TILUM-451051 format. One record per residue (C-alpha): residue in three letters; x, y, z. Coordinates in Angstrom, 3 decimals, padded with zeros to 6 digits. Example, Ala and Ser with C-alpha at 12.3 -4.5 7.8 and 13.67 -1.06 7.14 Angstrom:
2
ALA | 012.300 | -004.500 | 007.800 .
SER | 013.670 | -001.060 | 007.140 .
***
This chain:
448
UNK | -016.691 | 029.849 | -007.355 .
UNK | -016.952 | 026.576 | -005.111 .
UNK | -014.476 | 025.387 | -003.489 .
UNK | -011.785 | 023.332 | -005.097 .
UNK | -013.193 | 019.804 | -003.880 .
UNK | -017.244 | 020.854 | -005.169 .
UNK | -015.902 | 022.054 | -008.324 .
UNK | -013.945 | 018.832 | -008.671 .
UNK | -016.522 | 016.620 | -007.601 .
UNK | -019.225 | 018.564 | -009.786 .
UNK | -017.158 | 017.771 | -012.941 .
UNK | -016.851 | 014.121 | -012.838 .
UNK | -017.756 | 012.638 | -015.503 .
UNK | -020.437 | 009.847 | -015.475 .
UNK | -018.368 | 007.376 | -016.869 .
UNK | -016.206 | 007.300 | -013.768 .
UNK | -015.816 | 004.607 | -011.701 .
UNK | -016.349 | 006.301 | -008.414 .
UNK | -016.332 | 003.010 | -006.650 .
UNK | -012.980 | 002.348 | -007.354 .
UNK | -012.314 | 005.929 | -005.695 .
UNK | -014.141 | 004.747 | -002.717 .
UNK | -012.053 | 001.730 | -002.329 .
UNK | -009.146 | 003.355 | -002.576 .
UNK | -009.786 | 005.365 | 000.615 .
UNK | -011.690 | 002.658 | 002.507 .
UNK | -008.624 | 000.703 | 002.227 .
UNK | -006.449 | 003.066 | 003.526 .
UNK | -008.296 | 004.290 | 006.072 .
UNK | -008.865 | 000.656 | 006.992 .
UNK | -005.137 | 000.110 | 007.275 .
UNK | -004.329 | 003.380 | 009.154 .
UNK | -006.896 | 002.219 | 011.840 .
UNK | -005.608 | -001.173 | 012.480 .
UNK | -001.950 | 000.384 | 013.101 .
UNK | -003.524 | 002.866 | 015.490 .
UNK | -005.421 | -000.205 | 017.026 .
UNK | -002.801 | -002.763 | 017.418 .
UNK | -000.061 | -001.029 | 018.708 .
UNK | 000.495 | -001.501 | 022.292 .
UNK | 002.530 | 001.048 | 023.759 .
UNK | 003.997 | 000.937 | 027.322 .
UNK | 006.718 | 002.661 | 029.028 .
UNK | 008.976 | -000.292 | 028.054 .
UNK | 008.534 | -000.365 | 024.448 .
UNK | 005.842 | -000.763 | 021.723 .
UNK | 003.943 | -004.624 | 021.277 .
UNK | 001.348 | -005.573 | 019.012 .
UNK | -002.161 | -005.859 | 020.368 .
UNK | -002.598 | -009.153 | 018.389 .
UNK | 000.361 | -010.563 | 020.149 .
UNK | -001.442 | -009.841 | 023.582 .
UNK | -005.122 | -010.900 | 022.828 .
UNK | -004.221 | -013.832 | 019.976 .
UNK | -008.513 | -014.271 | 020.050 .
UNK | -008.625 | -011.161 | 018.365 .
UNK | -006.340 | -012.399 | 015.398 .
UNK | -009.254 | -013.596 | 013.431 .
UNK | -010.262 | -009.786 | 012.405 .
UNK | -006.772 | -009.440 | 010.395 .
UNK | -009.482 | -011.200 | 007.961 .
UNK | -011.275 | -007.987 | 007.660 .
UNK | -008.792 | -005.395 | 008.590 .
UNK | -005.903 | -006.419 | 006.090 .
UNK | -007.336 | -004.932 | 002.752 .
UNK | -004.236 | -003.974 | 001.249 .
UNK | -005.069 | -006.558 | -001.175 .
UNK | -008.145 | -004.536 | -002.181 .
UNK | -005.653 | -001.132 | -002.494 .
UNK | -003.643 | -003.137 | -004.761 .
UNK | -006.913 | -004.592 | -006.691 .
UNK | -007.861 | -001.031 | -007.296 .
UNK | -004.160 | -000.103 | -008.648 .
UNK | -004.306 | -002.687 | -011.181 .
UNK | -007.722 | -001.477 | -012.675 .
UNK | -007.014 | 002.304 | -012.548 .
UNK | -003.117 | 001.443 | -014.388 .
UNK | -004.908 | -000.316 | -016.976 .
UNK | -006.663 | 002.725 | -017.797 .
UNK | -004.115 | 005.133 | -017.159 .
UNK | -002.091 | 003.217 | -019.644 .
UNK | -004.796 | 002.459 | -022.281 .
UNK | -005.228 | 006.277 | -022.100 .
UNK | -001.484 | 006.889 | -022.927 .
UNK | -001.136 | 004.483 | -025.676 .
UNK | -004.176 | 006.063 | -027.417 .
UNK | -002.301 | 009.241 | -027.572 .
UNK | 000.961 | 008.051 | -028.211 .
UNK | 002.874 | 008.749 | -031.269 .
UNK | 002.986 | 005.960 | -033.758 .
UNK | 005.320 | 003.387 | -032.720 .
UNK | 006.380 | 004.809 | -029.217 .
UNK | 005.812 | 002.224 | -027.110 .
UNK | 008.484 | 002.247 | -025.370 .
UNK | 008.131 | 006.369 | -024.715 .
UNK | 004.661 | 006.052 | -023.444 .
UNK | 006.412 | 003.347 | -020.846 .
UNK | 008.356 | 006.016 | -019.437 .
UNK | 005.646 | 008.478 | -019.605 .
UNK | 003.286 | 006.200 | -017.753 .
UNK | 005.787 | 005.543 | -014.509 .
UNK | 005.940 | 009.140 | -014.405 .
UNK | 002.658 | 009.923 | -014.183 .
UNK | 001.818 | 007.091 | -012.264 .
UNK | 004.900 | 007.762 | -009.532 .
UNK | 004.268 | 011.203 | -009.256 .
UNK | 001.768 | 011.308 | -006.793 .
UNK | 003.153 | 008.829 | -005.225 .
UNK | 006.848 | 009.570 | -004.746 .
UNK | 006.663 | 013.320 | -004.248 .
UNK | 004.822 | 012.789 | -001.014 .
UNK | 007.247 | 009.922 | -000.043 .
UNK | 010.517 | 011.540 | -000.787 .
UNK | 009.257 | 014.916 | 001.113 .
UNK | 008.469 | 012.235 | 004.095 .
UNK | 011.754 | 010.030 | 003.881 .
UNK | 013.876 | 013.727 | 003.928 .
UNK | 012.175 | 015.221 | 006.979 .
UNK | 012.261 | 012.040 | 008.817 .
UNK | 015.931 | 012.470 | 007.953 .
UNK | 017.118 | 015.198 | 008.735 .
UNK | 014.705 | 014.928 | 012.121 .
UNK | 016.861 | 011.682 | 013.133 .
UNK | 020.193 | 013.385 | 012.211 .
UNK | 019.180 | 015.902 | 014.681 .
UNK | 018.151 | 014.102 | 016.932 .
UNK | 021.129 | 011.778 | 017.242 .
UNK | 023.473 | 014.559 | 016.946 .
UNK | 022.201 | 016.146 | 019.855 .
UNK | 022.697 | 012.921 | 022.117 .
UNK | 019.186 | 011.251 | 021.680 .
UNK | 017.462 | 008.685 | 019.728 .
UNK | 016.763 | 006.391 | 022.776 .
UNK | 013.539 | 004.938 | 024.591 .
UNK | 010.120 | 005.631 | 022.436 .
UNK | 012.202 | 008.117 | 020.452 .
UNK | 014.885 | 005.331 | 018.902 .
UNK | 011.610 | 003.347 | 018.402 .
UNK | 009.855 | 005.743 | 016.783 .
UNK | 012.457 | 006.164 | 014.691 .
UNK | 013.125 | 003.002 | 013.269 .
UNK | 008.856 | 002.312 | 013.028 .
UNK | 008.242 | 005.175 | 010.894 .
UNK | 009.303 | 003.892 | 008.147 .
UNK | 007.744 | 000.403 | 007.712 .
UNK | 004.748 | 001.209 | 006.079 .
UNK | 007.185 | 002.570 | 003.293 .
UNK | 007.258 | -001.624 | 002.152 .
UNK | 003.765 | -000.701 | 000.585 .
UNK | 005.324 | 001.798 | -001.489 .
UNK | 008.035 | -000.403 | -002.667 .
UNK | 005.405 | -003.115 | -003.658 .
UNK | 003.317 | -000.434 | -005.613 .
UNK | 006.376 | 000.856 | -007.413 .
UNK | 006.709 | -002.502 | -008.632 .
UNK | 003.610 | -003.014 | -010.169 .
UNK | 003.305 | -000.004 | -011.897 .
UNK | 006.902 | -001.150 | -013.406 .
UNK | 005.020 | -004.681 | -014.559 .
UNK | 001.653 | -003.104 | -015.613 .
UNK | 002.549 | -003.087 | -019.578 .
UNK | 004.049 | -006.476 | -020.279 .
UNK | 001.211 | -007.634 | -017.468 .
UNK | -001.742 | -006.066 | -019.576 .
UNK | -000.498 | -007.547 | -022.404 .
UNK | -000.614 | -011.127 | -021.223 .
UNK | -003.995 | -010.290 | -019.747 .
UNK | -004.902 | -008.953 | -023.100 .
UNK | -003.779 | -012.415 | -024.756 .
UNK | -005.223 | -014.680 | -021.952 .
UNK | -007.433 | -013.313 | -019.654 .
UNK | -007.878 | -015.253 | -016.502 .
UNK | -005.319 | -017.667 | -017.696 .
UNK | -002.719 | -014.911 | -016.820 .
UNK | -003.854 | -014.234 | -013.027 .
UNK | -003.850 | -018.265 | -013.217 .
UNK | -000.494 | -018.504 | -014.035 .
UNK | 000.845 | -015.969 | -011.459 .
UNK | -001.505 | -017.317 | -008.941 .
UNK | 000.287 | -021.102 | -009.539 .
UNK | 003.166 | -019.965 | -009.510 .
UNK | 002.525 | -018.457 | -005.725 .
UNK | 001.564 | -021.933 | -004.749 .
UNK | 004.788 | -023.521 | -006.519 .
UNK | 006.588 | -021.389 | -004.337 .
UNK | 004.918 | -022.388 | -001.288 .
UNK | 005.612 | -026.129 | -002.455 .
UNK | 008.952 | -025.665 | -002.384 .
UNK | 009.607 | -023.360 | 000.671 .
UNK | 007.109 | -025.563 | 002.930 .
UNK | 007.933 | -029.178 | 000.985 .
UNK | 010.930 | -029.256 | -000.261 .
UNK | 012.876 | -026.284 | 002.194 .
UNK | 014.627 | -024.590 | -000.699 .
UNK | 016.599 | -021.525 | 000.806 .
UNK | 014.785 | -017.724 | -000.223 .
UNK | 012.591 | -018.916 | -002.615 .
UNK | 009.827 | -017.659 | -000.394 .
UNK | 010.699 | -013.925 | -001.606 .
UNK | 009.231 | -014.669 | -004.975 .
UNK | 006.028 | -014.267 | -003.662 .
UNK | 006.184 | -010.957 | -003.086 .
UNK | 005.999 | -010.609 | -006.536 .
UNK | 003.449 | -013.991 | -007.226 .
UNK | 000.979 | -012.518 | -004.726 .
UNK | 001.182 | -009.116 | -005.280 .
UNK | 000.771 | -009.180 | -008.854 .
UNK | -001.958 | -011.959 | -008.648 .
UNK | -004.307 | -009.373 | -006.733 .
UNK | -003.275 | -006.763 | -009.128 .
UNK | -003.728 | -008.835 | -012.045 .
UNK | -007.416 | -008.540 | -010.729 .
UNK | -007.699 | -004.883 | -011.334 .
UNK | -006.877 | -005.595 | -014.891 .
UNK | -010.135 | -008.327 | -015.338 .
UNK | -012.351 | -006.161 | -013.472 .
UNK | -011.449 | -002.946 | -015.949 .
UNK | -012.362 | -005.108 | -019.006 .
UNK | -015.986 | -006.188 | -017.089 .
UNK | -014.776 | -009.818 | -016.537 .
UNK | -014.985 | -010.174 | -012.571 .
UNK | -019.017 | -009.424 | -013.165 .
UNK | -020.990 | -008.259 | -016.495 .
UNK | -024.657 | -008.170 | -016.997 .
UNK | -027.446 | -007.147 | -014.374 .
UNK | -028.855 | -008.594 | -011.181 .
UNK | -028.020 | -011.985 | -009.746 .
UNK | -025.873 | -012.624 | -013.303 .
UNK | -023.819 | -010.018 | -012.351 .
UNK | -022.915 | -011.729 | -008.749 .
UNK | -022.031 | -015.335 | -009.742 .
UNK | -018.375 | -014.248 | -010.366 .
UNK | -017.818 | -011.920 | -007.546 .
UNK | -019.534 | -014.856 | -005.021 .
UNK | -017.267 | -017.645 | -006.542 .
UNK | -014.204 | -015.443 | -006.251 .
UNK | -015.452 | -014.803 | -002.255 .
UNK | -016.563 | -017.883 | -001.419 .
UNK | -013.678 | -020.178 | -003.149 .
UNK | -011.010 | -017.597 | -001.542 .
UNK | -012.722 | -017.420 | 001.850 .
UNK | -012.842 | -021.694 | 002.075 .
UNK | -009.369 | -022.172 | 000.609 .
UNK | -007.934 | -019.823 | 003.140 .
UNK | -009.580 | -021.334 | 005.726 .
UNK | -008.595 | -024.760 | 005.008 .
UNK | -004.554 | -024.021 | 004.721 .
UNK | -004.769 | -022.354 | 007.911 .
UNK | -006.760 | -025.131 | 009.667 .
UNK | -004.370 | -027.516 | 007.518 .
UNK | -001.197 | -026.278 | 006.227 .
UNK | 001.747 | -024.062 | 007.762 .
UNK | 000.007 | -020.881 | 007.876 .
UNK | -000.890 | -018.742 | 010.917 .
UNK | -003.933 | -017.485 | 011.483 .
UNK | -003.160 | -013.805 | 011.528 .
UNK | -003.223 | -012.037 | 007.763 .
UNK | -000.777 | -009.241 | 009.314 .
UNK | 002.853 | -010.205 | 010.366 .
UNK | 003.102 | -011.125 | 014.740 .
UNK | 006.297 | -010.593 | 016.443 .
UNK | 008.090 | -013.709 | 016.641 .
UNK | 006.427 | -015.899 | 014.623 .
UNK | 008.550 | -018.448 | 012.427 .
UNK | 006.016 | -017.837 | 009.229 .
UNK | 004.215 | -014.773 | 008.561 .
UNK | 001.541 | -014.579 | 006.301 .
UNK | 002.913 | -011.015 | 004.984 .
UNK | 006.578 | -011.386 | 004.713 .
UNK | 007.288 | -012.915 | 002.608 .
UNK | 003.576 | -013.051 | 001.222 .
UNK | 002.280 | -016.439 | 001.123 .
UNK | -000.483 | -018.622 | -000.795 .
UNK | -002.855 | -018.255 | 002.007 .
UNK | -002.808 | -014.487 | 001.765 .
UNK | -003.593 | -014.463 | -001.840 .
UNK | -006.442 | -016.563 | -000.928 .
UNK | -007.151 | -014.062 | 001.776 .
UNK | -006.793 | -011.606 | -001.263 .
UNK | -009.585 | -013.359 | -003.276 .
UNK | -012.203 | -013.383 | -000.730 .
UNK | -011.896 | -009.853 | -000.056 .
UNK | -011.878 | -008.369 | -003.555 .
UNK | -015.286 | -011.183 | -004.220 .
UNK | -016.794 | -009.455 | -001.512 .
UNK | -016.042 | -005.758 | -002.282 .
UNK | -017.701 | -006.750 | -006.015 .
UNK | -020.541 | -007.624 | -003.881 .
UNK | -021.236 | -004.439 | -002.368 .
UNK | -020.575 | -002.396 | -005.382 .
UNK | -024.287 | -001.698 | -006.536 .
UNK | -025.580 | -000.369 | -003.102 .
UNK | -022.098 | 001.579 | -003.014 .
UNK | -022.743 | 003.124 | -006.737 .
UNK | -026.325 | 004.393 | -005.365 .
UNK | -024.664 | 005.960 | -002.173 .
UNK | -022.114 | 007.619 | -004.366 .
UNK | -024.356 | 009.014 | -006.400 .
UNK | -025.310 | 011.634 | -003.758 .
UNK | -023.073 | 014.617 | -003.965 .
UNK | -022.597 | 014.952 | -000.278 .
UNK | -021.027 | 011.428 | -000.339 .
UNK | -018.502 | 011.844 | -003.365 .
UNK | -017.463 | 015.343 | -002.520 .
UNK | -016.179 | 013.378 | 000.751 .
UNK | -014.581 | 010.877 | -001.427 .
UNK | -013.229 | 013.142 | -003.220 .
UNK | -011.751 | 015.383 | -000.758 .
UNK | -010.017 | 012.356 | 001.208 .
UNK | -008.447 | 010.889 | -002.176 .
UNK | -006.641 | 013.932 | -002.395 .
UNK | -004.644 | 013.514 | 000.524 .
UNK | -005.189 | 010.147 | 001.066 .
UNK | -001.299 | 009.062 | 000.695 .
UNK | -000.126 | 011.841 | 003.009 .
UNK | -002.561 | 010.382 | 005.810 .
UNK | -000.923 | 007.180 | 005.096 .
UNK | 002.800 | 008.439 | 005.265 .
UNK | 001.910 | 010.193 | 008.223 .
UNK | -000.315 | 008.492 | 010.228 .
UNK | 002.040 | 006.372 | 012.676 .
UNK | 004.050 | 010.014 | 013.007 .
UNK | 000.567 | 010.671 | 014.487 .
UNK | 000.291 | 007.896 | 016.788 .
UNK | 003.638 | 007.763 | 017.946 .
UNK | 003.649 | 010.994 | 019.027 .
UNK | 000.319 | 010.734 | 020.791 .
UNK | 002.141 | 008.361 | 023.086 .
UNK | 005.166 | 010.624 | 023.285 .
UNK | 003.201 | 013.179 | 024.351 .
UNK | 001.515 | 011.001 | 027.097 .
UNK | 004.501 | 009.510 | 028.650 .
UNK | 006.317 | 013.544 | 028.688 .
UNK | 003.208 | 014.634 | 030.314 .
UNK | 003.274 | 011.658 | 032.845 .
UNK | 000.144 | 010.762 | 031.746 .
UNK | -000.792 | 006.409 | 032.904 .
UNK | -000.591 | 004.366 | 029.870 .
UNK | -002.816 | 001.405 | 031.329 .
UNK | -001.782 | -002.487 | 030.319 .
UNK | -002.529 | -003.136 | 026.796 .
UNK | -006.229 | -005.062 | 026.311 .
UNK | -007.275 | -004.044 | 030.113 .
UNK | -010.456 | -002.385 | 030.746 .
UNK | -008.661 | 000.827 | 031.244 .
UNK | -006.657 | 000.721 | 028.124 .
UNK | -009.870 | -000.124 | 026.016 .
UNK | -011.635 | 002.860 | 027.712 .
UNK | -008.546 | 005.404 | 026.909 .
UNK | -008.649 | 003.636 | 023.448 .
UNK | -011.186 | 006.053 | 021.647 .
UNK | -009.362 | 009.404 | 022.812 .
UNK | -006.323 | 008.279 | 021.423 .
UNK | -007.585 | 007.455 | 018.289 .
UNK | -008.716 | 011.144 | 018.719 .
UNK | -006.008 | 012.928 | 019.289 .
UNK | -004.177 | 010.948 | 016.695 .
UNK | -006.725 | 011.719 | 013.981 .
UNK | -006.204 | 015.210 | 014.669 .
UNK | -002.382 | 015.334 | 014.842 .
UNK | -002.530 | 013.415 | 011.516 .
UNK | -004.909 | 015.946 | 010.084 .
UNK | -002.659 | 018.812 | 011.052 .
UNK | 000.360 | 016.568 | 008.824 .
UNK | -001.647 | 016.491 | 006.313 .
UNK | -002.526 | 020.215 | 006.056 .
UNK | 001.363 | 020.729 | 006.635 .
UNK | 002.431 | 018.222 | 003.585 .
UNK | -000.514 | 018.058 | 001.611 .
UNK | 000.094 | 020.155 | -001.448 .
UNK | 002.831 | 017.747 | -002.346 .
UNK | 000.385 | 015.344 | -003.408 .
UNK | -001.268 | 017.297 | -005.725 .
UNK | -001.301 | 016.002 | -008.978 .
UNK | 000.846 | 017.738 | -011.232 .
UNK | 000.628 | 018.663 | -015.015 .
UNK | -000.038 | 015.803 | -017.756 .
UNK | 002.660 | 013.918 | -018.603 .
UNK | 004.109 | 013.851 | -022.426 .
UNK | 003.302 | 011.193 | -024.009 .
UNK | 007.302 | 010.415 | -025.279 .
UNK | 009.934 | 009.574 | -023.428 .
UNK | 012.923 | 007.146 | -022.108 .
UNK | 011.907 | 004.069 | -021.490 .
UNK | 014.909 | 001.953 | -020.228 .
UNK | 015.877 | 005.466 | -018.001 .
UNK | 012.463 | 004.840 | -016.537 .
UNK | 012.880 | 001.479 | -016.049 .
UNK | 016.270 | 001.993 | -014.017 .
UNK | 014.901 | 004.816 | -012.312 .
UNK | 011.458 | 002.747 | -011.023 .
UNK | 014.022 | -000.121 | -009.929 .
UNK | 016.230 | 002.006 | -007.759 .
UNK | 013.135 | 003.738 | -006.104 .
UNK | 011.767 | 000.160 | -005.043 .
UNK | 014.951 | -001.358 | -003.851 .
UNK | 015.499 | 002.221 | -001.549 .
UNK | 012.250 | 002.573 | -000.254 .
UNK | 012.317 | -001.398 | 000.315 .
UNK | 015.419 | -001.033 | 002.183 .
UNK | 014.591 | 002.097 | 004.171 .
UNK | 011.136 | 000.390 | 005.187 .
UNK | 013.767 | -002.696 | 007.094 .
UNK | 016.772 | -000.492 | 008.648 .
UNK | 014.659 | 002.834 | 009.601 .
UNK | 016.407 | 005.574 | 010.987 .
UNK | 017.533 | 004.468 | 014.260 .
UNK | 021.293 | 004.013 | 014.868 .
UNK | 021.562 | 006.481 | 011.666 .
UNK | 024.687 | 007.396 | 012.988 .
UNK | 026.031 | 003.761 | 014.374 .
UNK | 025.858 | 002.506 | 010.521 .
UNK | 022.955 | 000.872 | 011.735 .
UNK | 021.980 | -002.405 | 008.710 .
UNK | 019.315 | -004.352 | 007.708 .
UNK | 019.625 | -007.227 | 005.220 .
UNK | 017.352 | -006.720 | 001.961 .
UNK | 016.714 | -010.320 | 001.284 .
UNK | 020.796 | -011.127 | 001.027 .
UNK | 021.872 | -007.566 | 000.836 .
UNK | 023.004 | -004.958 | 003.830 .
UNK | 021.520 | -001.957 | 003.506 .
UNK | 021.963 | 001.827 | 005.598 .
UNK | 019.471 | 004.081 | 006.057 .
UNK | 021.701 | 006.681 | 003.960 .
UNK | 022.394 | 004.437 | 000.759 .
UNK | 018.672 | 003.759 | 000.878 .
UNK | 017.786 | 007.328 | 000.850 .
UNK | 020.287 | 008.106 | -001.608 .
UNK | 019.370 | 004.961 | -004.119 .
UNK | 015.440 | 006.088 | -003.551 .
UNK | 016.274 | 009.963 | -004.477 .
UNK | 018.674 | 008.687 | -007.727 .
UNK | 015.432 | 006.791 | -008.767 .
UNK | 013.137 | 009.522 | -008.248 .
UNK | 015.197 | 011.875 | -010.198 .
UNK | 015.297 | 009.292 | -013.292 .
UNK | 012.135 | 008.621 | -013.916 .
UNK | 011.231 | 012.283 | -013.528 .
UNK | 013.805 | 012.743 | -015.987 .
UNK | 012.876 | 009.607 | -018.230 .
UNK | 009.160 | 011.071 | -018.317 .
UNK | 009.569 | 014.714 | -020.126 .
UNK | 009.592 | 013.757 | -023.243 .
UNK | 008.477 | 016.102 | -025.828 .
UNK | 004.910 | 015.736 | -026.903 .
UNK | 001.137 | 017.270 | -026.109 .
UNK | 000.533 | 018.754 | -022.551 .
***
């Protein structure tokens, strides 16, 4: 008998779109690498390399690949929800929604809750012992920041059924409606100065990218063969890139497609129309690479690598900042010199830092990967409203924790989630309650 990865890879049906799995792994790997490269740590604190060397900001047009992950999510959610619909008892759409949420969120929330509880306990112990200053305090604040992505993804899963129905009725029109809403929000924000309206684009921008995954699932991004199949992806990539460049050059949008410290306007938080256009060009670009990538993934060794990476991708994403900051903490503790960011000595040290961070991430993945293992197939009955409430609580809790972090836990440190003050204990409790509700709501009676 072969290894579990080999067995799983060899059992892959010929109908599976392997390129989507590659995009999922590659997009998360690019985010991890980008975070490791951007961290500019000195004995005085943690900065951003892109702020130190603004000339590097155009690289974010390649490394800011979260739109690709959300695009892939739309594709996967389409297939998952339709599969559950085919298995449902007659007239039980509400219960299918609960089963869908539980099935899609299990592999996301189980490793996330373990990460939150482990770090919460560690932060409490550190601060009870009088620690929490210097790089330790920065770490307690920063390690939860990537959880914003989990929160947005939760919203995408929750909105999949109604938006999929809109897609099935209007096709490209549903995407155009979301994109138009994102543009209108920016007009109200920058043109009319309407307060708080910009936060609506957390939904409109990312759900528009997610909607492209629906279109791909139905073959509407590119069909046929040869040059004809490349026409629509090429238009998407070219049109998105040209529009994004125009918006940045002529509008109020910054060059960087990731958030920068101290900037008045960020393309990321909240997302802007420029980021949506950036997402369009990335989606078009990766679709242009689909055919050569499919040939590569037909090779057994390449496919086994993707299968293995997919099994631990979320765990690696959750713990990669812990690993990176652990490397810097060890360097400071051992009095290893930290060169000034972007100097020749700093660049020369970079490969070693990345290698050690990757090794430490691998250790953390080995310790926590079991929580990312797929659970048995969910039942096809459940309680839809209860599941929706649970998903909402998870969304609010995870986003709140991404903003407040674990620093100042005993002092009651707060952060604003839009206009609502949130503390770390409240965010953890909200997330945990939401997760338990999703689990409870999705455990209906039905075939497993």
